[in-house]
N, C-alpha and C positions, 0 to 999 in steps of 0.2 A: 166499468171503467172498459174502455176500449181507446188506445192511444194511437200515434203516430204511425206504428208499424202495420197497421191495417191487417193483422192476424187474426184476432176475434176479441172474445168478451172475458174479462175478468168478474166473476161473481161470487161475492161474498155476504155471509153473516156475519157480523160482529156485535159483541155487547160491549158499548162505549160507558157502563156504567161505572168503570174506573179506568185503569189502563186497558187499553183497547184489547179484546180476548176475540180471535177468530175461532167461530163456532163451527163454521162449514165452508168451501170452497167449491168453486165450480169454473171451467175453462171450458168456452164453448168457440172453435174455431170459426170462422168465415169458410165459406167454400170459394172454391176458386172465382168462380162469375161473381159473385159478390164482391170479391176482393177488385178482381178488373174492373168493376164497374164503379166502385169508390175510388180506385184509382184515376179513371177519366174523369170524374167529376173533380175531383180534389186538383187535378192538372190543366183541367178546361176542357171543353168538348162541345159538340154541337148539340142543341138541345137540350141544354145542362137544365133550364126550369122543369121541364118533364121528368129527366133522370133524378134531379134534386125530391121531385115530389114521390116519386116512388120509393127513392131508397129510405126518405125520411119515414113513411110507413112501413117498409119491410125492416127495418132496423128496429121500429117501436116493436115490431111483432118479436123479432129475434132475441131483443133487450127482456123482454115479458116471460118469452120462453127460458131465457136464462135465468132470471129470477125464479120462476116456477121450478125450475129443475133444482136449483140449489136448496130450494125449500123442502123439495122431496126428498133429495138425499140425506138432509139433515134430519127429516121427520118432525121438522119445528113447525107447527101452525102458523099460517100467515098473521092470524090474530094477535099473535105474538111479536108481529113486525111493527114497529113503528113508522117506518116510512123507508122508501127507496132513495136513495142516491145518486141520479144517473148522471153521469158525465156525458154522453153521447158520445159522438165521433164527428169529430174535428174536420170540415172540409174547406174553410177558409178562417186564415188567423193574420189579419193585416192591422197590429194596432197603431202603427205609423205613418199609416194614410192621412188624407186631409180630412177624409170621415172616417175614423177606427171602426173596425169591426172585428168581430169573431163570430163563427159559426158554427155550431153542432149541430148532427142531426139526429133522429130516434125519437120519434113524435112520442112524448111524456103522456099524452091524452090517452094513448093505447095500452102504455105501462100500466097507468093506473087502471084503467077499465080491465086488462087481463088479466092483472094479479090482484084487484081489490085492495091495494095497499096505497096510501097516499105516496105521491111521488114528487121528488124535487129536483128541477134541471134548470138549465140554462144559468149554468154558476158565473160565467163570464163577463156577461156584457153589462153587469151593473158598475162593475170594478171600471171597466173602459167608461162607462158612463160618468164616472167619478175621475177622467182623466187619466186612469191609471192602463199598464198594457194588459189587463186581464188574464195575466199569466206572470210567474206561475202560482198557483195557489197553495199548493201542497206546505211550502215554507209555515205557513200559520197551524198546520198538523203537525208538522217536524217539531215546532216551538213546544207545541202543546205537551207531546209524547215524549221526545228523546232529548231535551237538554238537559244537561248535567249542574249540578250546582259549582263546581270547581273548575270542569274540563271545558278547552274550547274544542268543537266538534265541526264537524262539515257531514252533511249528508249529502248523498249523490244520486240522484236516480238518472239510470242510464236505460230510457226507453229508446223509443225511435230517435228523440232528442233528449239529450243528456242536460239535468238542470242541478243547480248546486243549492244549499241552504246551508248558511254560517250560522253556527249557533253559539254566542259567548255564555260564559257561565252565569248560571241566573242570580248569582248576587251582585254580576256587573250591570248595573240599572240603567247604567250611562252607556251602554253600547247597544245597538240595535241589532235584530236580526237581520240579515240581509239574503238576497237568491235571486237568481235571475237564471235564464236559459244559456248554457254554455254554447251549446250548437251542436252537432251531428253527433247521437250516441249510436245506435244500431241502424238507423234507417239506411243511409249509404253502403254499409257492408250486406246489410241483408238484400238491396235490391242488387248489388253488385253480383252477388254469389247465384242468385236466382236468375240474372238475364245470361250467366256463363256457365251454370252448372243445374240449373232449374231447381236449386235447395232453397229452403224458406230462410235459412240462416246459416251460418258458419259456424257449425255445431262445436263448442270448446275452443274456438278458434283455430281449427286443426289447418284449415286452408290457408288462413293467413302464417301460420307458423311455418309453411312451406317457402313462402315468398321472402323478397328482402326489402324493406322499405326502402323507396324511392326519396331520397332527403330534398332534392328538387322539388318534387311534385309534393312532398309533405309542406316543404316552406311556402309554395305556390298556393297551397290550399289555405294553410294559415295566415296568409297575407291578406285574407278576405278581410274586408273592414268591418263585418260582424265581430270578430273575436276581439279586435281591440276596440270596440264601442264601450262606453262606459255603460252601467245599468242604472236605470231600470230597463232591462232588455228582454224579448222574447222572441221566438222563432218556432219555424215549423217545416215542413216538406213542402211548402210554397216557395221556400228560400234553397233549403240544402237539399235537391234532388238530381236527378240523372242529366238535366239540361245544364245546370250548375255546374256539375263535375265534369262533363264533357267538354265544357268550354276550357277549364282549366288541363285537360289531357290534351288536347288541340295541341299547346303548346309544351306540354311534358309527357310524350306517350311512354308506356312499357306494358309488358304482358301482365294478361289479367292476375295472376296469382302475385305479381310484385303491387300491383294496384291495392289489391285488397290487403295484404300486408300494411301498405301505406294508409288506408284508410282505418284502420285498427290504431297504428300509431297516431293518426289524426286525433282520434276520439281519446287517447290516452294521455297525449300532450297537451291538449286542450284543456282536460279535467285538473292536470298537474299543474298548469300555467293560473288556472284559477284560484286552485290552493295556494299557489305562492303569492297570489296577488293581493289576499286578504291583508288588513294593516297587521292583526296577530293571525300567525299561520298556526292553523287548527293542529292538534298531536294525535286526532282521533279523527280516521273517516270510515263513514260507513256508507255502504253498498246497497243498492235497491233497484229493482226493474231487472227485465231481462238481460242486460249485461253482466250481472253476478255469473252467470251460467259460461262466461267466456273467460277462460282459466289463461288465455294468450292476455287478453286485455286486463284481467286482474294482476297478473305477473308485472306487465308491463308499468302499472300504476305503484305496485311497489316499489320498481325499479326507479322510478322517477321522485318517488316519494321517500325518501329513507327517513327522514325526521319523523314519519307518522305510522301510526297503526293503522293499516287497512283491513277491514272486515266488513262483514254484511249486517245488516239490520237484524238477522237471527238471535245474534246475542243481546241486543235490547228486547227482544221479546217480540218481534214481529218478522214473520216469513217474508224475505225481500220481493219475492215475486207475488206479494199482495197488497204493499205499503199504501200504492196508490189509491186502490179500491177502498182501502179503509179509511183513506183520508176524505174521499168522497162521501162517505157514510158519515164522518166525523163532520163535513161542511153542512150534509143536510141537518144533522141535529142543531148544529149553529144556527139553521134557517128557522127551524122550527121553535129554537128558545129565543128568537128575535135579538140574536148575538152578529156581530161582525163576523164575518169570513175570509177578510182579505187583511193584508199586512202593506199600509202604504209605503212603507220603507224598502218592500220588497217589489210591489206592483207599480210603484210612481204614483198611485191615486193621490188625491186632495184631501181626503179622509178616509176614514173605515166605514164602509157599507156592509150592510147584510146581503147577501148571496143568493141568488136562486129564485126561481117560481115554483110556487106550492101547487101540486095539481091532487084533489082530494081524492080519498078512496071513493 
């Protein structure tokens, strides 16, 4: 898995014979040059096709290296691995265009060849072909592994983009699982601190904690129509980026540390607003993704949602840093077993469909 933060690759080996059991993990960061090239491609640049072709191949090699590395760390024979589920690196996600599209790169032919393991990739475009958003896809996994017989739960993944999954109790067969992208998770905070302090992330929210949230700026950001748009909806860094933020800052300027504090509150407030918007308010909130390490953000969530318990997915048996990677292993399993991987109530697709393309070993 590699997400909108453009930081690197999460590679795991997971046993899916019952409740997902993670056997080994490996994080492989992108180097600065690769990160810069990916950001250029995501934002648009000259000679895009040439850069796309180069990075598609380069990422295929790097993804294969990450897979081989986690196998070596775990001392697991590749013959024991049924398949690799590869999300790829998203460089475009435009589900609302006249010709809807979503594009992930990282050549799966190279992954299958370099690892000699069957590889499943290109998970999003079949859902889009069925008139869906192609995202979020992880709610199907959340439903399968995190639902509770009696409790209303919400799973919040705070990666570059934050997304929510609402899980009614399993006995409520008349209530559907719902989910959608909330808006910016870490992406604006990460980009802002890198611009001003050359740090990849605001560790534990320390910088944001030194500032004062600008309420006028907060309200101007949250007034963006995406936040109030009804689901199904999905988004990415194509929308929530520095160009978008600078347009708002031009009318609501402030010192950098206060902007960082405001961006942290944007993430917390938009998540809290989402939780409160559900017809039945979840009493249990579980966080996964990199945002779980930001104690300032986690405290704000607890303050804004006093009626819900807030914890990470660790208490549900899966480390919050590896939930998304486990989800795409599970989606690969669904593909191999000829089972649907999307939830139409979440993505807006007109039917359940089997996701992904298979690249045999």
